[in-house]
N, C-alpha and C positions, 0 to 999 in steps of 0.2 A: 201672462208675461207682459211687463210694461217696458216700453222703449225708453232708453236714455236719450236725452236731447242735447244738442250742441248748437250754439249760436253761430250763424254764418250769415254773410251778406257782403256786398261790395262788388268789385269788378270780377267777372267770370268770362270765359272764352268758349266759343262753340266752333269746332272744326266743321266746315260746311262745304258742300259741293257748290261751285260758283253758279250753277244753273238753278239752284233752288230759289223760288220766289220769296219764301218766308222761312229763312233758316232758323228762326227762333220759335217756330210753330211745332208743337209736340204731336201733331196728327200722324206723322210718319211712324213714330215710335208707338203710337196707339195701334196702328194697323200691324206693323211688323213685330212689335215687342222689342225688348232690350234687356239689359241686365236686371233692372228693377221692375219691369212691367211685362206681363205675358201679352202675346199678340191679341189684338181686339179687346183691350181692357180699358186703359185710360191714357191720356196724353202726357208725355214726359219729354222735357228738353234736357239732354245730357250735356253737361258743361264741365269745363276744366278750370281748376283754381288758378292755374298759371300757364305760361306759354310752354314751359318744359314738359308739363303733363300733356298738353295738346300735341307736342311733337311726339311724345311716347305713344299716344293713341294713333297717330298717323303711322308710325312704325309698326304698330300692332296690326294694322290693316294689311300690311305688306308681308307679314310673316308667312313663309312657305310659298310665296309667289316667285315667279322667275324674273321679276323686275322690281325696282325699288323707287322711292320717291324721286331720285335723280333722273329717272326715265320719263317722268311726266311732262306733258306739254304744259307750259306755264298757264295757258288759258283754261286748262281742264283740271289743274291742281287745286287742292282744297284751299279755301280762304279761311281766315280767322276772323270770326265775328265777336266783337266785344260787346258786353252788356252789363248793366247794373242790376244786381239782385238785392231786393230790400232785406234788411236784417230781420232774421226770424230764427225760431228754434226748430232745427231740422233733426230728423232721426239720426242718431249717432252710430255710424259704422266706421268711425275714425279711431276711437279708443278701444282697447281690449275689452273694457267693461261694457261699452256700447255694443260691440259685436256679440258678446255673450248674452246680453239682455235681449238681443234680436233673434237669438237662437242660432247664431253663426259662431264658428270657432274664433278664439282670440287671435289666431294666426291668419285671419281673413286677409287676404286675397288668395291664399293657398291653403291647402290641407293635404297632409301626407305627400307633399311635394308636387301636387297637381293644382292647377288653377280651379277655383270653385266655379262650377258651371252656373249659367243664368238660371237654370231650372231650380237651383237651390236658393237663389236670391229673389226670384219673382214672387213667391208667397210672402216674403218679408215686405216687398214693395206694395203688394196688394193690401196687406193689413195696414200699412202706413197710410195708403190712400183712403181706405175705408174708415180709418180713425180720424181723417181730416188733417193730417200733417201736411206741411207745405212741400215736403220732399225729403231726400236722403243725402246727407253728407257722408262720403265714404272714401276710404283709401283707394287710390287708383289701382285698377286691375291690370294695367299695362305693364308688361314685364320690364321694359326699359325705363319706366318712370323712376325718377330719383326718390330716394327714401323720404317719407313724409308727404308725398304727392297726394293731392286730394281731387276728387271730382264731386259734382253736385248733380243729383237727379232732381230737377225742379219740376214739380207737378203743376201742370197748366190747368188751373181750375176755371178761371173766368177770363183772364186777360192774357195777352201775349207780352213777352218781354220785348223791349225795344233795343235795337242795335245802336250802339254809340260810335262804332267804327267798324270798318271792314278792311282787313289787310290782305293783300295778295300773297300767295304762297312764298314767293322769293323774298319778301320782306320780313317774314316771321319764322320760316322753317329753318333757314340756314343761320 
């Protein structure tokens, strides 16, 4: 099976804990895993294509909790880190054809009314890593993300991304 590729690059956004020393370092995802990488596998920096998608991902973190983003202390609330990603051909999990080529349903982010679990996506990410791809461009899995929202799983192979700006929660979330 051959991946389809889609060209992506430009400004992307990382939702980060304000206490992180290196918010654009993929080593946390290397240890803990994420949607596209199993735990203890390879470093990934999970990025949002726009601020609306970043907001939806913050909302996702609070689903089922007895508090909401409004309850956060401003000094402990997530910051938004802007970065520039170089233009490149990423694995396509944006289009229906790209999803199918990767072995995922054309309805990706959901299947039979349920969110597709990380365990189904991680083998796709592992194969993309093993084949040397720079990462995965995908539809946002956040339920409240606007239609057409995208995320980028940027594979950290040799260098770190550089922050171009860091915005406090109150300036980007509301």
